[in-house]
N, C-alpha and C positions, 0 to 999 in steps of 0.2 A: 536404445535409451537416449533420452534428450535431457541435457542439463540446461536449466533456466536460471538466470541470475538477475536479481532486481537490486541495483545499487541505490540505496537511499541515503539520507543525511545522517541517520543514527545507526542503521543496520544494513548489512548486505544479506539479502534473503536468497536462498538457493532452493531449487526444486528439481526433483528427478522424476521424469515421466517415462513410462514404458511405451512399447510400440503401438499400444491401443489408446494412448493419451491418458492413461490413468496415473494420478499422482502417487508415486511409490514412497517418496520421502521428501520432507522439507525441514529446513532448519535455518538458523541465522547466525552470522558472526558480526561483531561490532565493525562499524565503518570507521576505520582508523587509518589516517594518512601515514602513520608511522609504521604500519605493517607492510612487509615486503611481499612480493608475489610468491616467494618461497614459503613464507609463513602462512599465507592464505592457502597455498597448495597443500602444504603439510596438514593443516587443520582440516581442510576439506576432505582429503583422502582418509585421514584418521576417523572422521565422523562417519563417512560412507562405509568404511571397513567395519567399524564398530556395530553399525546397523545392518551388516550383511547385504549392503547394496552393491550391485554390480557396477563396475567402473568402465565398461565397454561402451562409451558414448559414441553415437554416430553423428551427433550434432549438438550445438549449443547456441544460445541466444542471450544477449545482455541488454538490459534497459538501465539507464542511469540518470539520476538527477544530481549526482555528485561527481563532477568532472575530474576532481583530484584523484579519484580512484580508477578512472577508466583504463588507463594504460596498465596499471598493476593487475587488475582482474583479467583484462584481455590477454595479457602476457601469461598469466597463471594458467588460464584455460588452454592456451596454445601450447605451452611448454609441458604441463603435467598430463594433458589428455590428448595431445597431438591433433587437435582440431581447431580450425579457424572459426570463431563464433560469429554469428550474425549480430550486428549492432543495430538496435532500434533507432531509426531516424528517418529523414525524408527519403522517399523511394521505396520503402517497404509497404506492402499491402497489409491492411489491418482488417478489412471487412466492414469498417465503419466509414461513414461520410462525415468528415470533420467540417462543422459549420462555424468554426472560430474565425474571427476577422483575420488573424495572422496565425495559421496553424503551427508555425515554427516556435511560437511562444508557449505552446501547450506542452506541459510536462509529459514525458513518455510514460511515467508511472500512472498518470490519470488515464491515458489512452489504453494501456494494457489492462488496467482494472476494469474499464468499461468493455473491452473486448471479452474478457473472461465472464463478466456479468451478462452480456448480450447473448453469448453462445451457450451459456449454461442455464439462464433463467428467462431469456427473452425480454423484449421491450414492450412498453415503455417502462423506464425505471429512473430513480434517483439513486446514484451510488455515492455513499459517504465514506471517505477514506480517513480513518482516525490515526494519523501518523504524527510526525514532527509538526506538520501543519495539518489542518482539517480541510479537505476539499470536498465540494459538493458538485456532482456531475450529472447532467440531465441528458438522457438518450431517449428518443422516441421509438415507436414500434417499427419504423423503417430502418433503424440502425443509424440515424443521424445524431451525431454528437452536437447538442445544441449550445453547450456552454455550462456555466455553473457559478460557483462562488469559492473563494479561498479565505480561510479564517485561521486563527491561531490554534495550536494544538493544546490539549489539556495539560500535558507536562510543561510545555514551554510557557504557558500562562502562569502556572504555579511558580516556576522558576523566576519569571520576570517580576512577579509580585514580591517575592522574598528578597530579590536583588535590589529592587527599587525602594523598598522601605526597610531602613536599617534595623528596626526592632521586630520585624516579622520574620519568623523562622521558616525553614523548609519543612513541609508537612507531607505525610503520606497521603496519597490520593485514595482515601477511604471515605465512602459516604457516611456522614454522621447520622445518628438516630433521628435527630430533629433538625429542622431548618434554623431554629433559634439556637445558636451556639452559646454555650455557657463559659467557654474558654477561648483564648486567642486561636488555638489550634483548631478546635471544632468550628469556630466561626469562619476561619479561613477555608476549611474543608467544605463547609456549607456554601459559602460564597463562590468558591472556585468550581465545585462540581455541579451544584444546582444552577449556577449562572451559565455554565458551559452547556448543560443539557437544555436549559431554556432557550439559549441561542440556537442550538441545533433544531429544536422543535419549531421555532419561529421561522427559520430559513426553509425547512421542509415544507411548512405551510405555504410560504410565499412562492416557492418553486412549483409546488403542485398547482397553485392558482394560475400561474403563468402557463404551465403546460396544458391546463384545462382538460385533463382526462384522468382516468383512474390509473395510478402508477404504483409499482412496487418500490419500497424503500429498502435498499440493500446496503449493508455495512461491511467494511473490511478494514484491515489495519490492526495494529497491536492493541489498541484500546477499545475495539469495537464490542467485544464481549462484556467489558466492564460497563460501557454505556448502555448496552441493551438490557442490563439488569435493572436499570433505573429509569428507562424510558420505554414508552409503548409505541413509538412511531416507527421502529425498525421491524420490517417484515422478515428479513433474511440476514443472517450473519455468516460470512464466509471469509476467513482470514487469508485464504490462498488464492483469491481471485486474480491478483496481478501475475502470479506464477502460471495460473491456468491460461490467462490471456497471452502470456509469452509463448506458451506451448502452441496455442492456436495460431499465433502469428508465424511461428517457425514453420508449422505445417503448411500454411498458405504460401509461404515464400521459399520452401526448401528446394523446389525444382530450379 
């Protein structure tokens, strides 16, 4: 059994894979700098036990874009499961050829998502990760990571709008029935959601034109399913791609 951990800005995502690399269980805890390694360990073991998931891990791997939690999670895995986890960083083989000008600038979550997409669906593709930020990642048929784009997330844009304008409230991110809103709330929902989807569709079109080939558009991240309901540019939705990528990278490097 392999434990995979993806430390994000909003959540810490966990995945458990069996010896045949099948995802047995996945869940998430909030990414809180106030939580101790004991709290994370207790919550993790409680969730695994509740779901009748075996705890005999032979290895673990951690990817992080939130350095404040790195030591906490690494110590938790070491102490509660008696294994030293692999940490995603320079020196680990991924199976992708990174064409970024400075590969060290590239977030490990983007790389792991693309690894998962490449080995499960093949290239070429555009992978969109709908998280705290929205990232667009282009990979060709050879497994070359070409680059991409980084934009605001749907939730972060809604929060920024309500914070910046004193009279605008926080709104639920629900697609209104019509684009022309009759109230402040439905007007905000229409502008935020339709504007966001419009931006996604434009960027996909621009990336496809530069890749100059037929590509799959794959979506992952917490809001991927919500966006797929309102847009027809997404071919595949898989919220577990980053965890699958982590499992693949562990297998490549476990020797």
